[in-house]
TORVO-957877 format. One record per residue: x, y, z of N, C-alpha, C in turn; residue in three letters. Coordinates in steps of 0.05 Angstrom, whole numbers, padded with zeros to 5 digits, always signed. Example, Ala and Ser with C-alpha at 12.3 -4.5 7.8 and 13.67 -1.06 7.14 Angstrom:
BEGIN
+00264-00114+00156+00246-00090+00156+00264-00066+00156Ala
+00257-00045+00142+00273-00021+00143+00258+00001+00157Ser
***
This chain:
BEGIN
-00158-00893+00348-00174-00886+00328-00193-00855+00321Met
-00211-00858+00330-00230-00828+00325-00218-00817+00330Leu
-00204-00822+00348-00191-00788+00361-00175-00785+00349Leu
-00150-00801+00322-00137-00787+00303-00158-00774+00286Leu
-00173-00798+00272-00196-00787+00250-00206-00761+00252Leu
-00211-00737+00292-00225-00718+00295-00193-00705+00290Thr
-00181-00697+00286-00149-00695+00284-00148-00687+00254Arg
-00157-00694+00241-00144-00707+00207-00158-00694+00205Ile
-00184-00704+00210-00214-00671+00195-00204-00644+00205Ser
-00209-00642+00235-00191-00619+00242-00167-00618+00207Arg
-00155-00617+00218-00122-00606+00206-00131-00595+00186Val
-00154-00620+00156-00170-00615+00139-00186-00583+00142Ile
-00208-00586+00161-00229-00557+00160-00213-00543+00161Ala
-00189-00544+00173-00162-00522+00172-00154-00511+00146Leu
-00147-00519+00146-00125-00530+00107-00149-00507+00086Cys
-00165-00518+00101-00188-00517+00078-00203-00484+00088Ala
-00211-00486+00111-00203-00456+00117-00193-00427+00111Leu
-00161-00425+00109-00129-00411+00103-00135-00418+00070Ser
-00140-00439+00055-00142-00443+00039-00166-00415+00020Ala
-00189-00415+00031-00215-00386+00023-00203-00367+00030Val
-00195-00367+00057-00182-00339+00071-00173-00324+00055Ser
-00141-00345+00051-00127-00322+00040-00122-00298+00009Ile
-00147-00306+00008-00146-00299-00034-00166-00277-00027Pro
-00186-00280+00009-00207-00256-00003-00191-00236+00023Val
-00174-00235+00030-00152-00221+00052-00144-00202+00034Leu
-00118-00212+00006-00131-00207-00019-00127-00181-00026Ala
-00160-00206-00035-00185-00183-00035-00184-00161-00029Asp
-00170-00155-00006-00201-00136+00021-00175-00115+00015Asp
-00148-00127+00024-00119-00117+00024-00128-00083-00003Leu
-00126-00106-00028-00133-00090-00061-00143-00061-00055Leu
-00165-00075-00049-00190-00064-00048-00191-00036-00035Thr
-00181-00055-00007-00172-00012+00002-00140-00004-00005Gln
-00129-00018-00020-00106-00002-00034-00114+00016-00063Gln
-00133+00005-00070-00147+00022-00096-00163+00045-00083Arg
-00189+00055-00055-00181+00058-00062-00162+00081-00043Gln
-00152+00074-00024-00128+00106-00023-00114+00105-00047Asp
-00102+00091-00052-00112+00101-00085-00118+00128-00097Phe
-00144+00129-00090-00161+00145-00107-00165+00155-00085Leu
-00147+00166-00061-00155+00189-00033-00122+00195-00037Leu
-00098+00190-00043-00075+00201-00040-00082+00223-00075Ala
-00096+00211-00092-00088+00224-00128-00105+00251-00114Glu
-00132+00241-00087-00152+00268-00084-00123+00290-00065Lys
-00116+00288-00062-00088+00301-00032-00081+00315-00051Leu
-00074+00293-00067-00048+00305-00093-00060+00337-00107Leu
-00083+00329-00104-00096+00359-00119-00100+00374-00118Lys
-00101+00375-00084-00124+00403-00056-00089+00404-00059Gln
-00074+00402-00052-00033+00401-00055-00037+00403-00028His
-00034+00376-00008-00039+00371+00023-00013+00346+00019Asp
+00006+00359+00025+00027+00342+00013+00027+00319+00041Asp
+00024+00333+00063+00022+00302+00083+00004+00282+00098Ala
-00021+00291+00083-00033+00272+00091-00030+00249+00059Ala
-00021+00272+00040-00010+00258+00013+00008+00236+00027Phe
+00021+00240+00032+00048+00220+00046+00045+00200+00063Trp
+00021+00202+00085+00025+00195+00097+00003+00171+00090Gln
-00016+00182+00073-00030+00156+00036-00014+00140+00045Val
-00002+00170+00017+00019+00152-00009+00041+00121+00013Ala
+00043+00119+00036+00062+00107+00044+00053+00079+00059Ser
+00032+00085+00046+00012+00051+00051+00003+00034+00024Arg
+00016+00052+00005+00015+00037-00011+00044+00033-00031Leu
+00061+00036-00011+00082+00016-00035+00099+00010-00044Thr
+00075-00026-00039+00068-00043-00039+00060-00045-00079Thr
+00033-00022-00078+00019-00028-00103+00031-00020-00119Tyr
+00014-00026-00148+00034-00027-00161+00039-00001-00189Pro
+00009+00009-00177+00001+00042-00185+00022+00060-00166Leu
+00041+00051-00148+00050+00075-00139+00065+00095-00142Tyr
+00082+00076-00167+00113+00099-00182+00092+00124-00193Pro
+00058+00121-00206+00042+00147-00212+00039+00167-00198Tyr
+00025+00161-00166+00023+00175-00158+00068+00185-00144Leu
+00088+00168-00147+00094+00197-00141+00117+00221-00174Glu
+00097+00209-00180+00106+00215-00211+00097+00244-00217Tyr
+00055+00240-00215+00043+00266-00210+00055+00274-00176Gln
+00066+00261-00157+00082+00287-00130+00101+00303-00147Trp
+00121+00293-00167+00145+00305-00167+00128+00327-00198Leu
+00116+00318-00201+00104+00329-00241+00087+00358-00210Gln
+00077+00361-00198+00054+00368-00184+00076+00407-00169Asn
+00105+00388-00166+00129+00411-00140+00139+00412-00167Asn
+00153+00403-00181+00180+00410-00210+00193+00437-00202Leu
+00165+00462-00202+00178+00490-00193+00185+00483-00169Pro
+00178+00479-00140+00188+00480-00125+00233+00461-00108Leu
+00238+00466-00115+00258+00449-00131+00269+00441-00104Thr
+00271+00459-00079+00277+00442-00051+00273+00421-00049Asp
+00235+00420-00056+00219+00399-00043+00235+00379-00068Lys
+00232+00374-00081+00242+00363-00102+00278+00333-00096Val
+00284+00358-00092+00313+00354-00078+00304+00347-00050Gln
+00304+00349-00036+00283+00333-00019+00274+00307-00007Thr
+00258+00307-00044+00240+00282-00046+00254+00263-00056Phe
+00276+00268-00072+00308+00244-00089+00327+00248-00070Phe
+00332+00268-00043+00354+00263-00026+00332+00222-00004Tyr
+00321+00242-00003+00301+00218+00018+00288+00186+00004Cys
+00288+00184-00027+00285+00169-00038+00307+00140-00029Ser
+00332+00159-00030+00354+00145-00032+00375+00132-00005Thr
+00351+00155+00014+00368+00138+00029+00349+00132+00048Val
+00308+00139+00058+00291+00116+00064+00264+00115+00042Ile
+00287+00089+00031+00261+00093+00002+00221+00079+00002Pro
+00227+00085+00028+00202+00076+00034+00168+00104+00024Val
+00187+00120+00034+00175+00150+00039+00195+00167+00041Met
+00194+00184+00030+00202+00224+00034+00201+00231+00062Pro
+00222+00242+00062+00224+00256+00105+00214+00278+00095Cys
+00188+00292+00112+00168+00302+00122+00160+00316+00130Tyr
***
């Protein structure tokens, strides 16, 4: 009986810990994504496409990710070849353009 109570208390303790750690992990991810978003915007202003797409690839689940794509397109609109490549690759490889 004592062994059963010990196991039950361990299960309860693990459930309590996981309930606390999941929101913490989500908060950490959101904090990292916010920092990466700001970094991606900075890289856009510096016209560093390779570094931008490397950072942006970590933000595909971030709610503001489409704004990064919009900003990139706005910056590169005069460069028709890059924009065509963007649209082609985003349909073939929707996660990130092929650069």
